[in-house]
C-alpha positions as CSV (number, residue, x, y, z in Angstrom):
1,M,-2.8,-12.5,61.0
2,E,0.3,-13.0,59.5
3,G,1.6,-11.7,55.6
4,T,4.1,-12.2,53.3
5,L,5.3,-10.2,50.1
6,F,4.0,-11.1,46.8
7,F,4.6,-9.3,43.3
8,G,6.1,-6.3,45.1
9,G,3.2,-5.9,47.5
10,Y,1.7,-7.1,50.8
11,I,-0.9,-9.7,50.8
12,P,-2.1,-10.7,53.9
13,I,-2.7,-14.4,54.9
14,L,-5.8,-15.7,57.4
15,L,-5.0,-18.4,59.7
16,E,-7.6,-21.2,60.0
17,V,-9.7,-20.5,56.9
18,E,-11.0,-23.5,55.5
19,T,-11.3,-22.0,51.7
20,D,-10.0,-23.0,48.2
21,P,-6.5,-21.6,48.0
22,A,-6.6,-20.8,44.6
23,S,-9.8,-18.8,45.5
24,L,-8.1,-17.3,48.7
25,I,-5.0,-16.2,46.2
26,L,-7.8,-14.6,43.7
27,S,-9.6,-12.6,46.7
28,L,-6.9,-11.4,48.5
29,F,-5.4,-10.2,46.1
30,N,-4.4,-6.3,47.4
31,R,-4.5,-3.1,45.5
32,D,-1.0,-2.3,45.5
33,A,-0.1,-5.8,43.9
34,L,-2.7,-5.3,41.2
35,K,-1.8,-1.9,40.5
36,S,2.3,-3.0,39.7
37,L,0.6,-6.0,37.6
38,T,-1.5,-3.4,36.0
39,K,1.2,-1.2,35.2
40,G,3.6,-3.9,34.1
41,I,0.9,-4.9,31.4
42,V,0.0,-1.7,30.4
43,K,3.5,-0.6,29.6
44,E,4.3,-3.9,27.5
45,N,1.1,-3.2,25.4
46,N,2.2,0.4,24.9
47,M,6.1,-0.9,24.0
48,E,3.9,-3.2,21.3
49,R,2.0,-0.2,20.2
50,M,4.9,2.1,19.7
51,M,6.6,-0.8,17.6
52,S,4.1,-1.2,15.7
53,M,3.3,2.5,14.6
54,S,7.5,2.7,14.4
55,K,7.1,0.0,11.4
56,A,4.5,1.6,10.0
57,S,5.6,5.0,10.2
58,T,8.9,3.7,7.7
59,Y,6.2,3.4,4.7
60,E,5.8,5.9,2.3
61,K,3.1,6.2,-0.6
62,A,3.2,6.6,-4.0
63,T,0.6,6.8,-6.6
64,F,0.4,5.5,-10.3
65,A,-2.2,5.6,-13.1
66,G,-1.1,2.6,-15.8
67,G,-4.7,1.9,-17.9
68,C,-6.3,-1.0,-16.3
69,F,-5.3,-1.0,-12.4
70,W,-5.6,-5.0,-12.3
71,C,-2.4,-5.2,-15.2
72,M,-0.4,-2.7,-12.4
73,V,-0.9,-4.4,-9.0
74,K,1.9,-7.4,-9.6
75,P,4.2,-5.6,-10.8
76,F,5.1,-3.7,-7.8
77,D,3.4,-6.5,-5.2
78,E,6.6,-8.6,-6.3
79,Q,9.0,-5.9,-5.0
80,P,10.8,-6.3,-1.7
81,G,9.9,-3.5,1.0
82,I,6.1,-3.3,-0.5
83,G,3.5,-2.7,2.5
84,S,0.8,-3.1,0.1
85,V,-0.5,-2.0,-3.1
86,T,-4.3,-0.4,-3.6
87,S,-6.1,-0.4,-7.1
88,G,-8.3,2.8,-7.0
89,Y,-9.4,6.0,-8.5
90,T,-7.8,9.6,-8.0
91,G,-7.5,12.8,-9.6
92,G,-10.8,14.0,-10.3
93,H,-13.6,15.9,-8.9
94,L,-16.8,13.0,-7.9
95,P,-15.9,11.7,-4.4
96,D,-16.1,8.1,-3.7
97,P,-16.4,6.9,-7.0
98,T,-17.4,3.8,-8.3
99,Y,-16.3,1.6,-11.4
100,K,-19.5,2.4,-13.4
101,E,-18.8,6.2,-12.8
102,V,-15.6,6.1,-13.4
103,C,-15.8,4.0,-16.9
104,S,-18.3,6.9,-17.9
105,E,-15.7,9.2,-18.6
106,M,-17.7,11.7,-16.7
107,T,-15.5,12.0,-13.1
108,G,-12.4,13.3,-13.8
109,H,-10.8,10.2,-12.3
110,Y,-7.9,7.9,-13.6
111,E,-7.8,4.2,-12.7
112,A,-4.5,3.9,-10.7
113,V,-2.5,2.1,-7.8
114,Q,-1.0,3.2,-4.5
115,I,1.8,1.7,-3.2
116,E,3.0,1.3,0.1
117,Y,6.6,1.2,0.7
118,D,9.8,1.2,2.7
119,P,12.3,3.5,1.0
120,S,15.0,2.1,2.9
121,I,14.2,-1.0,1.3
122,F,13.3,0.1,-2.1
123,S,13.7,3.6,-3.7
124,Y,11.0,5.7,-5.2
125,E,13.3,5.9,-8.2
126,K,13.1,2.3,-8.2
127,L,9.6,2.1,-8.3
128,L,9.4,4.6,-11.1
129,E,12.0,2.3,-13.2
130,V,9.1,-0.7,-12.6
131,Y,6.5,2.1,-13.4
132,W,7.9,2.9,-17.1
133,Q,8.2,-0.6,-17.8
134,Q,4.4,-1.8,-17.2
135,I,3.2,1.1,-19.7
136,D,3.2,2.7,-23.2
137,P,4.0,6.3,-21.7
138,T,3.9,7.7,-25.7
139,D,-0.1,6.9,-26.0
140,P,-2.0,10.7,-24.8
141,G,-5.5,8.7,-25.1
142,G,-5.1,5.6,-22.9
143,Q,-3.7,2.3,-22.4
144,F,-3.3,-0.5,-25.3
145,F,-7.3,-1.1,-26.0
146,D,-8.4,1.0,-23.2
147,R,-9.2,4.4,-24.3
148,G,-10.4,7.5,-22.7
149,Q,-9.2,10.0,-20.1
150,S,-9.7,7.4,-17.2
151,Y,-6.9,5.2,-18.7
152,K,-3.9,7.5,-19.2
153,T,-0.8,7.3,-17.6
154,V,-0.2,9.8,-15.0
155,I,2.6,10.1,-12.3
156,F,0.7,11.5,-9.1
157,Y,3.7,13.0,-6.6
158,H,3.2,13.2,-2.9
159,D,5.9,15.8,-2.1
160,E,8.2,18.1,-3.7
161,Q,11.3,15.3,-3.5
162,Q,8.8,13.1,-5.6
163,K,8.2,15.5,-8.2
164,R,11.5,16.2,-8.8
165,A,12.3,12.4,-8.9
166,A,9.4,11.8,-11.6
167,E,10.7,14.8,-13.6
168,K,14.4,13.8,-13.8
169,S,13.1,10.1,-14.7
170,K,10.7,11.1,-17.4
171,E,13.5,13.1,-19.1
172,R,15.6,9.8,-18.9
173,I,13.5,7.9,-20.2
174,G,12.4,10.6,-23.2
175,Q,16.6,10.8,-24.2
176,S,17.0,7.2,-23.8
177,G,15.9,6.2,-27.3
178,I,13.3,3.3,-26.3
179,F,10.7,5.0,-27.6
180,S,10.3,6.8,-31.2
181,K,7.4,8.9,-29.8
182,P,7.4,11.9,-27.2
183,I,6.4,10.9,-23.8
184,A,3.1,11.6,-22.9
185,T,2.7,10.3,-19.4
186,E,2.0,13.6,-16.9
187,I,3.1,14.5,-13.7
188,L,0.5,15.8,-11.2
189,P,0.3,16.5,-7.6
190,A,-1.6,13.4,-5.7
191,K,-5.0,14.3,-4.9
192,V,-7.7,12.0,-2.6
193,F,-7.0,8.3,-3.9
194,Y,-10.5,6.2,-3.5
195,P,-10.1,2.5,-3.2
196,A,-11.6,0.7,-6.0
197,E,-14.5,-2.1,-5.0
198,E,-13.2,-5.1,-3.6
199,Y,-13.5,-7.4,-6.6
200,H,-11.0,-5.2,-8.0
201,Q,-8.3,-5.8,-5.3
202,D,-5.3,-8.3,-6.0
203,Y,-7.6,-9.4,-9.4
204,Y,-4.4,-11.2,-10.7
205,K,-4.5,-13.3,-7.4
206,K,-8.5,-13.7,-7.2
207,N,-8.5,-14.1,-11.3
208,P,-5.4,-15.2,-12.6
209,G,-6.8,-17.1,-15.7
210,H,-8.5,-13.9,-16.7
211,Y,-6.0,-11.4,-15.5
212,Q,-3.3,-13.1,-18.2
213,R,-5.9,-13.3,-21.1
214,Y,-6.8,-9.8,-20.2
215,S,-3.1,-8.6,-20.1
216,R,-2.0,-10.2,-23.4
217,G,-5.2,-10.0,-25.2
218,S,-4.9,-6.1,-24.4
219,G,-1.7,-5.8,-26.2
220,R,0.2,-5.1,-22.4
221,V,2.3,-8.1,-22.5
222,A,3.5,-7.9,-26.6
223,F,4.5,-4.3,-25.7
224,I,6.4,-4.8,-22.8
225,D,8.3,-7.3,-24.4
226,N,9.2,-5.7,-27.1
227,H,10.3,-2.7,-25.5
228,W,11.9,-4.3,-22.5
229,G,12.8,-7.9,-23.4
230,D,13.5,-9.9,-20.3
231,K,13.8,-7.1,-17.7
232,N,10.3,-8.2,-16.4
233,E,10.9,-11.8,-16.3
């Protein structure tokens, strides 16, 4: 029997054995060689997993209620540094509510969007600027022709830093002179967020025609144009 080194391990080579060379190599890998290869694969997979986790950990959450969530996804989706924008329900007492239950105004939930964003690319303060430009913050009873508690505007803060930023932003918008009425948007601590049914997600992409008709027919587009001009172009 002779031998040679292969992949850091010793592989014996049998002489005068008639067999397929590929089968011989596979059958004669010793335990140390396989262990060395396995360690390398595991290490590479662990590195990829750590890089993926590191990338995910850069995202933070922001949650806004601004009336119908169909109209609240696209303005944030178009910004840089946004990982996802999810339509859903939050702020109420009923676990995992349905759209019909939330519309009944018996759950305490608001229609809202939850945003995963990279603050090093797009800050929370910038998200607040986008938010104010999508809503009528002076309406205490809903948004445009959608009436009821579930359509009211709320900034849900996830930590004290977001709370302070929201309060300062609300104060600035109130003093800006853009609106003649008091700002009615509430600032509340974030609660459990329940994603809405799949057909509500990315509605502006799935049903662009109806989305356009709804956003215009509700009065939202005209209100935004009247108060913000071409800032949303």
